[in-house]
N, C-alpha and C positions, 0 to 999 in steps of 0.2 A: 456561582454563576454558569451561565448555560452558554456554550459556545454555540453561536447562531450564524449560519449560513444564508439565511431567506429560503431555506428548503423547508418540506413539511415536516421531516423527520426532527430536526431541530428545534422548530417551532411547537410540535407537539410534546417534545420532551420538557419546554418550559412550562406547557400548559398543564401537563401531568404533576410535575412537581410542584407547582402553585397549588393544586387541588389537594396534593398530599399534606399541604401545610407548610413547606417550606418558603422562606423568605427568598425571591427569586430575582435575579439583574441577567440582562441579555448581553452579550458580546460578541461584535464581529471583528474580525481580525483583517486589518488591510495589510495584505501581503506585496503587491505589486503597485508600482508608480505607473500606473496608465492612463492616458489622455480619456475623457470620456467618450469619445467618438471610436476610441479602438476598443474600450473594455466589453460593450456590448452586455449580453446576461451572461457572462461566463461563470456559473456556479458562484463560488464562495468570494472570487474577486474581483466581481463587478460593482458599479455603482447601484445598479437595479437591486442586486442582493441586498446590500446594506440597506437601500429604501424599504425593501420587503420585511426585512428583520425589523426595522424600525416600526413598520405597520403592525407587525405581530405584536410587539411589546405594548404598543398603544392600545391594541385590541385587548390584551392580558393585564394592561394597568402596571405594568412592571419597566423601570427604567432600561434604557437600552446605552451601550457604549460602544465607540467604535475605537478599537486600539491597535495603534501603528506599528507593525511587526516587520516592514519591509526591509529592514537592513539584516536583522536574524534571518529571515527566508532566505535572502539572497545567499547569506553566508553559510547558512546550515542545511539548505536545500537546493537551491539551484545550482549551486557551484560544485558540489559534491554530484549531483545529478550531471552535469557538463564533464567534470573530471572521469567519473566512471565511464561513458561512452567514451571517452578519448582513450582511455585504459583498454577497451574491449569488450566490457561489461554491459550488463541490462539492468540498471537499477531501479527500483520502484519508490519513487520521491514521496509518493503518500506515506509509505510508512514512517519515512524517516520525519516528516514534517509532524505526524502524531507524537513521536518520542521525543523530539528536539524543541517544536515551537508550541504545538498544542498543550501538551503536558508538560512542556519546559517553560517556555516564557511565558504562555497564559495563563498556568497553573500559578506560577511565582507572582504574576502581576493580580491574579484573584486573590491570592492568600494576601498579599500586601494592601488590598481594598476591603480585607475584613471577612471574605467569603471562606468558608469552611472548606467546601468542596468545589470542584468542577464537573458538570455534567455536558453530554453531548447525545446525539441522536444515534449513536451506534447501534446496532441490533447484537448485542452481547451481555453477557451478566457477569457481576462481581458478587463472590460469595464469601462474607467476612468471617474469618474463624478466630480462634483466640490467639493464634500462634502465627498465622498466615492467609492473605489473601489468595482466592482463587480466581480464575477468568474462566468463565464457560461460554460455551455458544450460545448463542442467541435461540429462542424457540422457533422463530421462524428459519427453518432451514434454508430455504431459498435466500435468503436475505443477511444471513450469520456473517458478521464483521469481525469475530474474535482473532482472527488471522492479521488482521491490520493493527491489532494492540499488542501483539506479542512482546514487543520491545518496552512495555511499563514496568517500572520497578514496584515494588512492594509498597514504597512510600506514596506512589501515585497511585496507585490501586486503591489505598487506605482512603484517599480523597476523590474518589471518582463515583459518580451516580450515573448509572445507564439504565433509565427509566422505560426504554421501548425493549428492552432485552426480553421480557416476557410477552410482548406482542408480535401480531403480525403485520404485514405491511397493509393489507387491507383494513386492518381495525384502524392503524394509525391515520389512514384517510378518513376513514368515517369518523374518529375523534376532531380531526381538523374540520371535516365539513358539520359537525354538528355543533361546534363552537364560532364557526364564521371564522375561522383565521384565513389571512389573505393569502396564505402559502398552500392552501389546502389542495390545490391541482398543479402545482408546481412540478414540471417533469425533472425527474433526475439528471445531473451531467455526468457524462463518463469521460470527459476529457480532462487531460492535465491542466489544472487552474493558470499555470504560467505559460501555455504553449497556445499563441493565438491561432484559431482556426482547427487545433488539434493535431497539426504537423509537426511533430518533435523533431523531425530531420530538418525543416526549414529554420526551426530555432537554434538548432546545434550549428548550422552553417555559418551564423552571425557571431557565433564564440569560438568555434575551432574548426582548422583549416580539414576538407575533406580531402585527402591524397590518395588518387587512383592507385590501383596495385594490382598485382596478379590473384585471382580465382583460381584454386588448385582442388584437386580432388584428394582423397585418402592416401595415395600415393604419391602426392606432391607434383604430378602432373599438371600442366596448366591447361584450364579448360575456358578460360574468359578473363575479363578483368572488371574489377568492381570501381566503383566511382567513389570509394571511401567507406573506412569501415565502420563510422556511426550510422551509415544509413541502412545498416543490416542488425536483425535481431537473430538469435539461434532459434532455428524451427522454420526460419521464414522459407516460402516456397516463390511467391509472386515476386516477380520484378527480379529476376537474377540473369536472365540473358541467356541461360543454358539449362534452362529448366528439365530438358530432356537430354539425356546422352543416347544417341542413337548407337545400337549395338545389335549385329543380326536381325535388322529390320525391325526389332523391337524398341520399346522406348522407357527408360528409367528415371523416375523424377527424384530431382534434386532439390534438398534442403540445405539451409545453413548449417554446418555443424558446429563450428567456432570461428572465432576471430583471433588471429594471431597479430596483437599489436607490434611485437618486436620487430616482425618481419614484415608486417602491413599485408599479410595475407589473408583472405576469406577462404576458408576450408568447406566445401560444400560434398553432398554424397547423398546416398539413400536415407530415407528417413529412419529405417532400422538400425542405422549407426549412431542414432542419438540415444539408443537404448543404453541405460546404465545402471549397475547394481550398488557400484560405492559412490558415496557423495561425501563431500568434506564440506565442512560448516563451519564459519569463523564468527566472531562477535555473537557468541552465544549468550541469552537472557534467560536464565531459568525464571519460571513467572510463578505458577502452583505449586511448586515443590522446591525443594532444596536442590542444588546442582551435585552432579555427580561426582565421586573422587575419580582421579585420572585411572583409566583401565576398567573403570564398572560400567555395565553394559545393563540397558534396561529394554524392553520392547514397547513398542507405542505406534501409532498410526501418525504418518508424516503426510503432510501436503506440500507440494513443491512450488505450487504458485497459489495465487489467490482464486478461492473457491476450485482447487484441483481436485481431483479425486482421490482420497484417502489411501495410502498405501503402507501396508505393516511393514515395518522395518526394525533392526535391532540398533540401538544408539549406544555409541560407546564414546565415553569422554577420553580427550586427549590432553596433552600438557596445555595450560593456559585456558583461553575461551573459545575452544575449538572441540567439535566431535565429530566423528565420522558415523555415517549412515550405511547400513547394509540393507539393501530393499528385497522385499520378499519376491516381487517379481519387476521386469524392466519398466522404467518410466520412457515416456517418448519425446520429452523436451526439458532438459535439465540447464536452465540458463545461469551462468555465473553473473551474479549480483543481485538475482531474486532472493526471496525468503524462503526458507524450509520451516514448517512449524509443525510441531508434533502434540499430539493428544492422546489421553487415556480416557476412550468414551466423550462425554460433554466438555472435560476439561481440558482446558489448555496447558501443557506442562512446561514448553519453551519454545524457543526459537532462534534461528540465527540467519547470517547470510550465505548463498552458496557460493563457494570456491569454484 
């Protein structure tokens, strides 16, 4: 079963697997209950996306199914997204969707329908070994999406096919055009699929209260008022209303340093204050290697955001599912709620959620 969003990547994934001799079926997940006049062409969640996926499957001569996961998506992705923002964190809902919905609900549905594997259009690779599956970066460094798959289990990886892992984006476009796939020129969507117009703040306003409160500097001095903590993200500079603090005729650019949900305070200061050497990570998933014993330390390259610059770090296991990272250099925007993912060369070792 190929998870098909109507885009060029999943379409080519289906075409490549078919040509490799697999028996293939396409499936598009219905994640939202939206009226047709509001859904527009919104990535994987629009009526148009379903129609494109159906057209691609007709072209390839394979069956297509539309599967309803609206309840699971609301429960496992949307509700935690809202709760994280209410608690002052900055979540990445796409990672959770991959772990819980796509490689959870969809993989179970695929297995129930008699499919041995689930395939997607992600630019990453799975290397099957005698004892363990390994997750590797995609060959196209500009499109590598292994970071987004760090939460997959060994069981899920054993039943995963990623046929685009060895291809570059231009090659994928060429394959789609050569085979006359309807999605050959489809543009990529960068917005959250469940946020109309891409404005997550308006989405949150409908679900949680935005309570104004003090905007303070690092010394606790009030420098302004915020409109509600969910409206801000760590590292944000624009829209603060006090972007520059005048001092001796000069100006200092302020950014969001932290969100104190308990006191409803937004803490701002110079960008340099975002730099951190120590980072705590919870809900760790070890992917391509067994987990560490408590107190054990390894060295790896860490990415603290999607397609972030890798930073060498010492990773030390703590009790439970936590690790601490000691970065070899300061990073400029460590956001609680985002994922930290670590690599050894091309191999993704593990990852977790930043505290």
